[in-house]
C-alpha positions, -999 to 999 in steps of 0.1 A, spaced: 0 0 0 14 34 -10 8 51 23 24 22 42 55 25 20 55 62 28 55 55 64 84 32 61 105 59 43 92 92 56 83 83 91 109 56 92 134 84 90 118 117 101 96 104 128 123 81 140 134 113 157 106 106 180 103 70 180 83 49 160 49 62 160 14 59 153 -35 72 163 -39 100 185 -61 85 212 -74 114 231 -90 93 258 -123 101 275 -135 136 281 -151 126 314 -142 151 341 -124 175 317 -118 209 332 -109 242 315 -72 243 308 -51 266 329 -14 272 327 10 271 356 47 263 360 37 235 385 22 216 356 54 217 336 73 204 366 47 176 371 51 164 335 89 166 333 92 150 367 69 121 356 89 117 324 122 115 343 107 91 369 94 69 341 128 68 324 144 55 357 121 26 364 134 -10 358 109 -15 330 73 -15 318 49 -28 292 34 -6 264 5 -8 240 1 14 210 -22 24 182 -11 41 150 -27 60 122 -9 74 91 -25 95 64 -10 107 31 -25 119 -2 -60 109 8 -51 74 19 -46 60 54 -32 30 72 -38 20 108 -21 -5 131 -17 -16 167 8 -35 188 29 -33 219 59 -47 237 82 -43 267 109 -18 276 137 -23 301 170 -8 312 160 28 304 150 20 269 182 2 260 165 -31 258 130 -41 247 107 -59 223 79 -46 201 54 -60 176 33 -38 154 8 -49 128 -1 -23 101 -27 -32 74 -21 -69 79 17 -67 79 34 -75 112 68 -61 121 87 -75 150 115 -55 167 141 -64 193 160 -35 209 194 -44 224 214 -12 221 234 -4 202 214 -25 178 179 -27 166 167 -60 151 137 -60 127 118 -89 113 91 -86 86 72 -114 67 90 -105 35 125 -102 49 134 -139 43 129 -136 5 145 -102 1 178 -98 -17 187 -72 9 188 -98 37 204 -127 16 176 -149 27 179 -141 64 147 -133 84 161 -105 106 177 -71 98 202 -56 122 207 -18 123 233 0 145 212 28 161 242 52 157 234 50 119 203 71 127 220 95 151 248 102 126 223 111 99 199 129 122 225 149 140 216 138 176 221 108 199 193 120 222 163 125 200 152 95 180 171 63 181 144 47 160 120 18 165 88 17 185 106 27 217 85 47 241 117 57 259 126 78 228 91 93 228 96 104 264 127 123 254 105 149 237 93 160 271 127 174 278 119 202 254 84 209 269 74 245 274 38 254 279 18 228 299 -19 230 307 -40 207 329 -70 192 310 -86 170 336 -88 137 354 -92 103 337 -84 67 342 -58 49 321 -60 11 324 -74 15 359 -49 41 371 -62 75 382 -43 99 359 -42 136 353 -42 146 316 -20 175 305 -16 192 272 21 200 266 36 221 238 71 208 228 93 236 216 116 221 190 142 248 194 146 239 231 163 206 223 196 224 226 190 232 262 175 198 270 208 179 266 242 179 283 267 206 271 287 180 251 256 172 230 242 207 225 256 212 190 239 179 180 207 190 198 206 223 179 209 204 146 182 179 156 158 208 165 165 226 132 159 193 113 126 187 130 115 223 122 124 217 85 106 184 83 74 195 102 72 231 90 66 241 126 85 252 157 63 233 182 48 199 186 16 195 207 15 164 229 -10 151 254 5 134 285 -13 114 312 4 111 346 -7 87 373 12 76 404 40 100 395 46 82 362 35 86 326 6 63 318 -3 75 283 12 97 255 -7 109 225 5 131 196 6 136 159 38 140 140 35 159 107 60 156 78 63 173 44 70 147 18 72 148 -20 37 132 -21 22 158 2 16 164 39 19 132 60 3 129 94 15 101 117 -4 99 149 4 79 180 -14 68 212 7 48 236 -2 34 270 26 26 296 17 1 323 29 -30 341 58 -12 357 85 -35 370 113 -58 358 107 -73 323 118 -105 307 154 -105 295 159 -96 258 175 -122 236 187 -110 202 181 -134 172 209 -159 164 237 -143 144 232 -167 115 196 -154 111 207 -117 109 217 -95 80 236 -63 87 220 -36 66 237 -5 81 251 8 48 218 5 30 198 20 58 221 50 61 218 57 24 180 54 26 179 77 56 200 103 39 179 102 7 147 105 26 159 133 48 169 153 17 133 150 4 116 159 37 111 196 40 84 222 42 83 253 21 
């Protein structure tokens, strides 16, 4: 499907800055109050993101919706995250095609139904990508290591600016406060250590070029001091038109997760060179105006 291919190229590079990505579930409007801004809300959201990043692990469930040129594709899936996002698993099915991922930094392993017959993989079912391949092309190690990794999505909150409180809702049985946060892309530079600020500045400029905007709205639910849901839409300007990639992700089941086991070496094809070339080609095509 054309839009699915667009997601693999456009979002597989641009939105890899945020993570892997997917239908803005806005949740219930039950108990919604009038938004009001206060610095305390910003502190609550950033503190919850930091606390979530420090836990031993958690499960996640996601829903995705991508639209481009009048066509759309939807999908859903989930997985586990451990060790601050350095390890995890994910499975996402989009329009009948299931993609499996294993995160074992510095590598990302990807399996698709067609991989075994692809000349790219030389008949091997798994692709292996060094995540530094993305950071070298994107200009940052901190924003977007790729894959459907919620830990990378949480990194956006480091650049949050305006935060308003929307109301109280339940997320998978957990009492949660819903906030609306505005992520300022230009603030990436101040959200990373001094040694990474040049890269953070490049990443922010790249996101502005791809999205045609200086901000990214995001809804965040916080319960028990941790993030329980994230929802946002990532826009991108592609040669085929304006692409909208929306994501709703629930985080739950906090605690140690099963150990990650990468696929056997003889089942894996290293595709770093090909992926790097594709990322660079796609990034050159993604810009607004």
